[in-house]
C-alpha positions in Angstrom: -47.1 3.9 -26.5 -48.9 5.5 -23.4 -50.4 3.7 -20.7 -54.5 3.0 -21.7 -56.9 5.4 -19.8 -58.4 2.5 -18.0 -55.2 1.2 -16.5 -54.1 5.0 -15.8 -57.0 5.5 -13.7 -56.1 2.1 -11.7 -52.4 3.1 -11.4 -53.4 6.5 -9.8 -55.6 5.1 -7.4 -53.1 2.1 -6.4 -49.7 4.1 -6.8 -49.7 5.2 -2.8 -50.3 1.7 -1.8 -48.1 -0.1 -4.1 -45.4 2.7 -3.3 -45.6 2.2 0.1 -45.1 -1.5 -0.1 -42.7 -1.5 -3.1 -39.8 -1.6 -0.3 -41.2 -5.0 1.0 -42.1 -6.2 -2.6 -38.6 -6.0 -4.2 -36.7 -7.9 -1.6 -39.3 -10.8 -1.6 -39.0 -10.5 -5.5 -35.3 -11.2 -5.6 -35.7 -14.0 -2.9 -38.1 -15.8 -5.1 -36.1 -15.2 -8.6 -32.8 -16.3 -6.7 -34.7 -19.6 -5.4 -36.0 -20.5 -8.9 -32.9 -19.2 -10.4 -29.8 -19.4 -8.3 -27.3 -18.9 -11.4 -28.4 -15.5 -11.6 -27.3 -14.5 -7.9 -24.2 -16.4 -8.4 -23.3 -15.2 -12.0 -25.1 -12.2 -13.0 -26.4 -9.8 -9.9 -23.9 -8.1 -7.5 -23.9 -10.3 -4.2 -22.7 -7.2 -2.3 -25.3 -5.2 -3.3 -28.0 -7.6 -2.6 -26.6 -8.3 0.7 -26.9 -4.4 1.8 -30.2 -4.0 0.0 -29.0 -1.4 -2.2 -30.1 -3.4 -5.7 -33.6 -3.6 -4.2 -33.7 0.2 -3.3 -32.7 1.0 -6.8 -35.4 -1.4 -8.5 -38.1 -0.1 -6.4 -37.3 3.6 -7.3 -37.0 3.0 -10.8 -40.7 1.1 -10.7 -42.2 3.9 -9.0 -40.5 6.6 -10.8 -41.8 5.0 -14.2 -45.3 4.5 -12.9 -45.5 8.2 -11.6 -44.4 9.3 -15.0 -47.0 7.5 -16.7 -49.7 9.6 -14.9 -47.9 12.8 -16.1 -46.2 11.6 -19.3 -42.8 13.4 -19.8 -40.7 11.6 -22.6 -37.7 13.4 -21.7 -37.8 12.1 -17.9 -38.8 8.6 -19.0 -35.9 8.9 -21.1 -33.6 10.1 -18.3 -35.0 7.1 -16.2 -34.6 4.4 -18.8 -31.4 5.4 -20.5 -29.1 4.4 -17.5 -30.7 1.1 -17.1 -30.7 0.0 -20.6 -26.8 0.9 -20.9 -26.4 -1.3 -17.6 -28.4 -3.9 -19.0 -26.6 -4.2 -22.3 -23.4 -4.0 -20.5 -24.3 -7.2 -18.6 -25.7 -8.9 -21.7 -29.3 -8.9 -20.8 -31.7 -10.6 -23.2 -35.8 -10.0 -24.0 -36.4 -13.2 -22.6 -35.1 -12.4 -19.2 -37.8 -9.7 -18.7 -40.3 -12.9 -18.6 -38.5 -14.4 -15.7 -38.7 -10.8 -13.7 -42.1 -10.5 -14.7 -43.1 -13.9 -13.2 -41.3 -13.4 -9.8 -42.3 -9.7 -9.4 -46.0 -10.1 -9.5 -45.7 -13.3 -7.3 -44.2 -10.9 -4.8 -46.8 -8.1 -5.5 -49.8 -10.7 -4.9 -48.1 -12.1 -1.8 -47.4 -8.7 -0.4 -50.7 -6.9 -1.3 -53.1 -9.9 -1.0 -56.7 -9.6 -1.9 -55.9 -5.7 -3.1 -54.5 -6.9 -6.5 -57.9 -7.6 -8.2 -57.8 -8.6 -11.7 -58.1 -4.8 -12.7 -55.3 -3.9 -10.6 -53.1 -6.8 -11.8 -54.0 -5.9 -15.4 -53.0 -2.3 -14.9 -49.7 -3.1 -13.1 -49.1 -5.7 -15.9 -49.5 -2.9 -18.4 -47.0 -0.8 -16.7 -44.5 -3.4 -16.4 -44.5 -4.5 -20.1 -44.6 -0.9 -21.0 -41.2 -0.4 -19.1 -40.0 -3.5 -20.3 -40.5 -3.4 -24.0 -39.1 0.1 -24.0 -36.1 -1.0 -22.3 -35.9 -4.1 -24.9 -36.1 -1.6 -27.5 -33.5 0.6 -26.3 -31.2 -2.3 -25.4 -31.7 -3.6 -28.9 -30.7 -0.1 -30.5 -27.6 -0.2 -28.3 -26.6 -3.6 -29.4 -26.8 -2.7 -33.0 -24.8 0.7 -32.2 -22.1 -1.6 -30.9 -22.3 -4.1 -33.8 -23.3 -7.0 -31.8 -26.0 -9.4 -31.5 -28.4 -9.1 -28.3 -26.3 -10.1 -25.3 -23.2 -11.1 -27.3 -21.0 -8.2 -25.6 -18.4 -10.5 -24.1 -14.7 -10.7 -25.3 -11.4 -11.9 -23.6 -8.7 -9.2 -23.5 -5.1 -9.1 -22.1 -3.6 -6.7 -19.6 -0.7 -4.8 -21.1 0.0 -2.7 -18.4 -0.5 -2.3 -14.6 0.1 1.0 -12.7 -0.5 2.1 -9.2 -2.4 5.3 -9.3 -2.5 5.5 -5.3 -1.9 3.1 -2.6 -5.3 1.4 -3.0 -5.8 2.1 -7.0 -4.5 0.5 -9.9 -5.2 1.0 -13.5 -5.1 -1.8 -16.2 -4.2 -1.2 -19.8 -6.2 -3.7 -21.8 -5.4 -4.8 -25.4 -7.0 -7.3 -27.8 -5.5 -10.7 -28.0 -4.5 -10.4 -31.8 -3.2 -6.9 -31.6 -6.0 -5.2 -33.4 -7.7 -2.1 -32.1 -10.2 -2.5 -29.7 -14.1 -1.1 -30.6 -14.3 2.6 -29.9 -16.3 4.2 -27.0 -17.3 7.6 -26.1 -15.4 9.4 -23.3 -17.3 8.8 -19.9 -18.5 5.4 -20.6 -17.8 2.0 -18.8 -17.3 -1.7 -19.5 -18.2 -4.7 -17.4 -15.6 -7.0 -16.0 -16.5 -10.6 -15.2 -14.1 -12.8 -12.9 -14.4 -16.3 -11.4 -14.2 -16.3 -7.9 -12.8 -18.9 -5.3 -16.1 -20.0 -4.6 -17.0 -20.6 -8.5 -19.4 -17.6 -8.7 -18.8 -15.4 -11.9 -19.2 -11.8 -10.6 -19.9 -8.9 -12.8 -18.8 -5.2 -12.1 -18.7 -1.9 -14.1 -15.5 0.2 -14.6 -15.3 3.5 -16.2 -12.6 3.7 -18.9 -10.1 6.2 -18.0 -8.2 6.7 -21.2 -9.4 8.5 -24.5 -11.3 6.8 -27.1 -8.8 7.3 -29.8 -6.1 5.2 -28.2 -7.0 1.8 -29.7 -6.9 0.1 -26.4 -8.9 0.3 -23.2 -7.8 1.3 -19.8 -9.9 0.9 -16.5 -9.0 2.0 -13.3 -10.0 -0.2 -10.0 -10.0 0.8 -6.3 -10.2 -1.9 -3.7 -12.8 -1.6 -1.2 -12.1 -3.1 2.2 -14.5 -4.1 4.7 -15.8 -1.1 6.8 -17.7 -0.7 9.8 -21.0 1.5 9.6 -22.3 4.0 12.5 -25.1 1.1 13.0 -22.8 -1.4 13.9 -23.0 -3.2 10.7 -20.1 -3.9 8.5 -20.1 -2.9 4.7 -18.4 -6.2 3.1 -15.3 -5.9 1.0 -15.8 -5.7 -2.7 -15.1 -9.0 -4.2 -14.4 -8.2 -7.6 -11.9 -5.2 -6.8 -10.1 -7.1 -4.5 -9.6 -9.8 -6.7 -8.3 -7.5 -9.5 -6.1 -5.8 -7.1 -4.4 -9.0 -5.7 -4.5 -11.2 -8.6 -4.3 -9.5 -12.3 -0.9 -8.6 -13.9 0.5 -7.8 -17.0 -0.1 -10.7 -19.5 -3.1 -12.0 -17.9 -6.4 -12.4 -19.6 -9.8 -10.9 -18.5 -13.3 -11.4 -19.9 -14.8 -7.7 -20.3 -17.8 -6.3 -22.3 -18.1 -3.7 -25.1 -18.3 -0.2 -23.5 -21.6 1.3 -23.0 -22.9 4.1 -20.6 -24.9 7.3 -20.9 -22.3 9.8 -19.1 -21.0 11.3 -22.3 -20.0 14.8 -23.4 -22.8 16.6 -25.1 -22.1 17.6 -28.6 -22.0 21.3 -28.5 -19.9 24.2 -27.4 -21.4 24.6 -23.9 -19.0 25.6 -20.9 -18.3 22.4 -19.0 -18.0 21.4 -15.3 -16.5 18.3 -14.5 -16.9 17.2 -10.6 -15.6 14.2 -9.1 -14.6 12.7 -5.5 -12.7 9.8 -4.8 -12.4 6.9 -7.6 -15.4 9.1 -9.5 -12.2 10.9 -11.0 -12.1 8.0 -13.6 -14.8 9.1 -16.1 -13.8 12.6 -15.6 -10.0 11.4 -16.6 -11.3 9.8 -19.7 -13.3 12.8 -20.7 -10.3 15.2 -20.0 -8.1 13.2 -22.1 -10.4 13.1 -25.0 -10.7 17.0 -24.6 -7.2 17.4 -24.5 -6.5 15.2 -27.8 -9.1 16.9 -29.6 -7.9 20.3 -28.7 -11.3 21.4 -27.3 -11.3 25.5 -26.7 -14.2 25.6 -24.5 -14.1 26.7 -20.8 -14.1 24.0 -18.7 -13.9 23.9 -14.9 -12.7 21.0 -13.3 -13.3 20.2 -9.4 -11.9 17.1 -7.5 -12.5 16.1 -3.8 -10.6 13.6 -1.9 -9.8 12.4 1.6 -6.0 13.3 1.2 -3.5 14.0 -1.5 -2.1 10.5 -1.1 -5.4 9.1 -1.6 -6.1 11.2 -4.8 -5.8 8.5 -7.8 -4.5 9.8 -11.2 -3.7 12.9 -9.4 -0.7 14.0 -11.5 -2.4 13.1 -14.6 -5.3 15.3 -13.8 -3.0 18.2 -13.5 -1.2 17.5 -16.6 -4.4 17.1 -18.6 -5.8 20.4 -17.5 -2.4 22.0 -18.5 -2.7 20.7 -21.9 -6.5 22.3 -22.3 -6.2 25.9 -23.0 -9.6 26.9 -21.4 -9.6 24.3 -18.5 -8.8 25.1 -14.7 -8.8 22.8 -11.6 -9.9 23.2 -8.5 -8.9 20.4 -5.8 -10.2 19.9 -2.1 -8.6 17.5 0.2 -10.1 16.5 4.1 -6.2 16.2 5.1 -3.7 18.3 3.2 -0.8 16.8 5.7 2.0 19.0 5.9 1.0 20.8 2.8 -0.3 24.4 2.8 -3.5 25.3 1.1 -3.3 27.0 -2.4 -5.4 29.2 -4.5 -6.6 26.1 -6.2 -5.7 23.3 -3.6 -7.9 23.7 -0.5 -8.5 22.0 2.9 -12.2 20.6 3.6 -15.1 19.8 1.7 -15.7 20.8 -2.0 -17.9 24.1 -2.6 -18.9 26.2 -5.5 -19.2 29.7 -4.2 -16.2 31.2 -6.2 -16.3 29.1 -9.3 -17.1 30.9 -12.5 -19.9 29.2 -14.1 -22.1 30.2 -17.0 -25.9 29.4 -17.0 -25.6 27.3 -19.9 -22.6 25.1 -18.3 -23.2 21.4 -19.0 -22.3 19.7 -15.7 -21.0 16.1 -15.0 -20.7 14.5 -11.7 -19.4 11.2 -10.4 -18.5 10.1 -6.9 -20.4 9.1 -3.6 -24.0 9.9 -3.7 -24.0 12.6 -0.8 -21.3 14.4 -2.7 -23.0 14.5 -6.0 -26.5 15.5 -4.3 -24.7 18.3 -2.7 -23.0 19.3 -5.9 -26.3 19.3 -7.8 -27.9 21.5 -5.1 -25.3 24.1 -5.1 -25.5 23.9 -9.3 -29.1 24.9 -9.0 -28.6 27.6 -6.5 -26.0 29.0 -9.3 -29.1 28.8 -11.8 -27.9 25.6 -13.5 -30.8 23.9 -15.1 -31.3 20.4 -13.4 -31.4 19.0 -17.1 -27.7 20.2 -17.6 -26.7 18.1 -14.8 -25.4 14.4 -15.6 -24.1 11.9 -13.2 -22.7 8.5 -13.0 -23.7 6.2 -9.8 -20.9 3.5 -9.2 -23.5 0.7 -8.0 -27.3 0.5 -8.1 -28.7 4.1 -9.0 -30.6 5.3 -5.7 -30.5 8.7 -7.0 -34.1 9.7 -7.5 -34.6 9.5 -11.2 -37.8 11.2 -11.3 -36.7 14.4 -9.5 
């Protein structure tokens, strides 16, 4: 249902002011919500992202993008904006009633920041935008729950770790099986699941990890890279990953984990278009899952694979990537490393940062990107310069999505 003409006029007039203030509104919103519901910060939201402000930026971007798209309706772009959010919400087990909690504290923050500018007409218009967005998400999430065969929010299950394997010095994969030996639910290559762990301070923190196995295997495999604390150029410190370090240091064969049904919208298109799979660092994991599926199904299309990493030693699933590409007749792989060590560059193993100048790419190529945001943005720009349509470029962000969803 489109925005009403009256509200559309108000949104058009107030969007610049709200957009300019959204960076102040969202932190205040989270402060108010967590004060009223501390269990949400402790047991649902990513505390690390909250401290760094990444979640606030992602929320602000989503609201501004959705409101902007109501002024010049584009259903396809609205789908792009909301699909990723809906899959993430489903993976967290979000229920419809939780949108009322968000509404209350978000609008309190809007009124506090904008003051008298929030007239009854302005409040009504933005209320309409919020519920248009919320109800669309609720419907999308309900469809996802139905497709997964679960009741809304009922996505958690206990699994057993059957195998733990180092994929690099700081990366480990876990093969997960059901407690009774029955096959775990299927998924689509490229999707992820959530893992919830109880930390020493009593908080239950949740993180998403891509499935790095083929959907046909009956079990699930995830790959976890431990995240150590890192200083930044401005003198601050990016905190260590709470969940990644817990899993890396404490979870072994025979242990049980709380995980969710798989979700995620970075999945292969159902056509015969050529593929371009580009990853950097731990962004290789959904690509490994896709390549496993493509190898098992005997896919015959042209597939270009690109991976960038700090060094050969840092490259998780390095040998598996090469083996999978060898199994796919139309696939080729190109790797870039910032440090080759004692190795000499080869035709498909190069020193430096990844670039696309000599990769053969057809205009109808479907591209899939995963890795640090600067890497994906540079890949996207290079692909568009190679005449790959923007709608053919798909991506997965590990963490809050600060990629501009309306662009």
